[in-house]
C-alpha positions in Angstrom: 0.0 0.0 0.0 1.3 3.5 -0.9 0.5 6.6 1.2 1.9 9.7 -0.4 2.1 13.4 0.4 2.5 15.8 -2.5 4.3 19.1 -1.9 4.3 21.7 -4.7 7.3 24.0 -4.8 7.0 26.9 -7.1 10.1 28.9 -7.9 10.9 31.7 -10.5 13.9 31.2 -12.8 16.9 33.5 -12.6 15.6 35.5 -15.6 12.4 36.1 -13.7 10.4 35.4 -16.9 8.4 32.4 -15.9 8.0 29.8 -13.2 9.9 26.7 -12.6 7.8 24.2 -10.7 9.0 21.1 -9.0 6.5 18.6 -7.6 8.2 16.6 -4.9 6.5 13.4 -4.1 7.1 11.7 -0.8 5.8 8.2 -0.5 6.0 5.4 2.0 6.0 2.1 0.1 6.7 -1.5 0.8 9.6 -3.0 -1.1 7.4 -4.7 -3.7 5.7 -1.4 -4.8 6.6 -0.2 -8.3 7.8 3.3 -9.1 5.0 5.9 -8.8 5.6 7.6 -12.2 5.6 5.2 -15.1 6.7 7.9 -17.5 9.9 8.7 -15.7 13.0 6.4 -15.8 16.5 6.5 -14.5 19.3 7.2 -16.9 22.8 5.8 -16.8 24.8 4.0 -14.2 27.5 6.0 -12.4 29.9 5.6 -9.5 29.1 8.9 -7.7 26.7 11.8 -7.5 29.3 14.0 -9.2 29.8 11.6 -12.1 26.0 11.4 -12.6 25.7 15.2 -12.6 28.6 15.6 -15.0 27.0 13.1 -17.4 23.6 14.7 -17.3 25.1 18.2 -17.8 27.2 17.0 -20.7 24.3 15.3 -22.3 21.8 18.1 -22.1 23.7 21.4 -21.7 24.4 21.8 -25.5 20.6 21.5 -26.2 19.9 23.8 -23.3 22.2 26.5 -24.8 21.1 26.0 -28.4 17.4 26.0 -27.7 17.3 28.3 -24.6 15.6 25.5 -22.8 16.1 24.5 -19.1 16.6 20.8 -18.2 16.3 19.6 -14.7 16.5 16.2 -12.9 17.2 14.4 -9.7 20.2 12.2 -9.0 19.4 8.9 -7.3 21.6 6.4 -5.4 20.3 2.9 -5.9 22.4 0.3 -4.0 26.0 1.2 -5.0 25.2 3.1 -8.2 23.9 6.5 -9.2 21.5 7.5 -11.9 19.7 10.6 -13.0 16.2 11.6 -14.1 15.3 14.2 -16.7 12.6 16.7 -17.4 12.8 19.4 -20.2 11.3 22.8 -20.1 9.6 24.6 -23.0 12.0 26.2 -25.5 12.6 29.9 -24.6 10.3 29.8 -21.6 12.8 29.7 -18.8 10.5 27.1 -17.3 10.7 23.4 -16.4 8.6 21.0 -14.3 9.7 17.8 -12.7 8.2 15.0 -10.6 10.8 13.7 -8.2 9.4 10.3 -7.4 10.5 7.4 -5.4 12.1 4.3 -6.9 12.2 1.2 -4.6 15.6 1.0 -2.9 16.8 4.4 -4.1 17.1 7.8 -2.6 17.6 11.3 -4.0 21.2 12.6 -3.4 21.1 15.8 -5.4 19.3 17.8 -8.1 20.8 19.1 -11.4 19.8 21.6 -14.0 20.9 23.7 -16.9 20.3 27.5 -17.3 19.8 27.9 -21.1 21.4 30.3 -23.5 23.9 33.1 -23.1 22.8 35.6 -20.5 25.1 36.8 -17.7 22.4 36.2 -15.2 22.4 32.5 -16.1 25.9 32.1 -14.5 24.4 32.2 -11.0 22.1 30.2 -8.8 18.9 32.2 -8.4 17.4 32.9 -5.0 14.8 30.2 -5.9 17.4 27.7 -6.9 19.1 28.0 -3.5 15.7 27.9 -1.8 15.0 24.6 -3.5 18.3 23.1 -2.4 17.6 24.3 1.2 14.1 22.9 1.1 15.1 19.5 -0.3 18.3 19.5 1.8 20.4 18.2 -1.1 23.0 19.8 -3.3 21.9 21.4 -6.5 24.2 21.3 -9.6 24.0 23.9 -12.4 25.5 23.8 -15.9 25.7 27.2 -17.7 26.4 28.5 -21.2 30.1 29.0 -20.5 30.7 25.3 -19.8 31.0 25.7 -16.0 29.4 23.1 -13.7 28.7 24.6 -10.3 27.2 23.2 -7.1 25.3 24.8 -4.3 24.8 22.8 -1.1 22.4 23.7 1.7 24.1 26.1 4.0 26.5 27.5 1.4 27.2 31.2 1.2 24.6 33.4 -0.6 25.0 36.9 -2.0 23.7 40.0 -0.2 21.0 42.1 -1.8 23.6 44.7 -2.5 25.9 42.3 -4.4 23.0 40.7 -6.3 21.8 44.1 -7.4 25.3 45.2 -8.4 25.5 42.1 -10.7 22.1 43.0 -12.2 20.3 40.1 -10.5 17.6 42.0 -8.7 16.9 42.8 -5.1 16.1 39.4 -3.8 18.2 37.7 -1.1 19.6 34.3 -1.8 21.4 34.4 -5.2 24.7 32.4 -5.1 27.7 31.7 -7.2 28.2 28.2 -5.8 31.4 26.3 -6.2 33.0 25.0 -9.4 32.9 21.2 -9.6 36.4 19.7 -9.8 37.8 16.3 -10.6 39.9 14.1 -8.4 43.0 16.0 -9.4 41.4 19.3 -8.4 40.9 20.5 -11.9 37.7 22.3 -13.0 35.2 20.2 -14.8 34.3 21.5 -18.3 30.8 20.8 -19.6 29.9 20.7 -23.3 28.1 23.7 -24.6 
C-alpha cells in the first residue's frame, strides 16, 4: 500500500520570466511497490553523485544553450550506483517542471539543472534555486552556457542584496555563485556547450 504526500514548490527562474515548478512526491512504500511515475525512468549507471551530474550536464547542456531550454532532474543512489532523471522545459520559456518520485531501494542525493542560452544572469544560482536546495536538503548542480558546472549545497554562502543588485540580478536575497565542480586532481570540470 502506498501513502503519499504531494508538496508543490513553485520557484521563478533566474531570468524572472516564468515559473519553474517542481512537484516533490514523498511516498512510503513496501519493497514490492513499483515506481510511482511510469513515464519517468532513471538514466545511466555511475559511481558517484558527481559523475551522474557531469554526465547529465554534458548530455543536455548543449541543447539547453542552443534551444534556450532548461533541463532539470534528480540524482538517485540505488544500491552502489547513481542514476539521473530528466525533465525538459519549454523552449525559450525559462520554465521546467519535474516530478521527483521514489524508486524502490533508491534515494535522491542531489538535483541538477541547466540554465539555457547566453545571459550573464544564467551564471548564478537564483534565489529560488538556492531555496529549492535548502528545502530539499540536497546539493543542486547547475551547468551554464560558459561550460561551467557549479554546485550549491544547503548552508553554502549566498549573496547579499547589494551584491545581487550590483550584478544585475535584482533585489532578492539568496542568489549564489556556488562552487566550481572539480575532478579528483582538483581541476575544474568543463561541460559541453
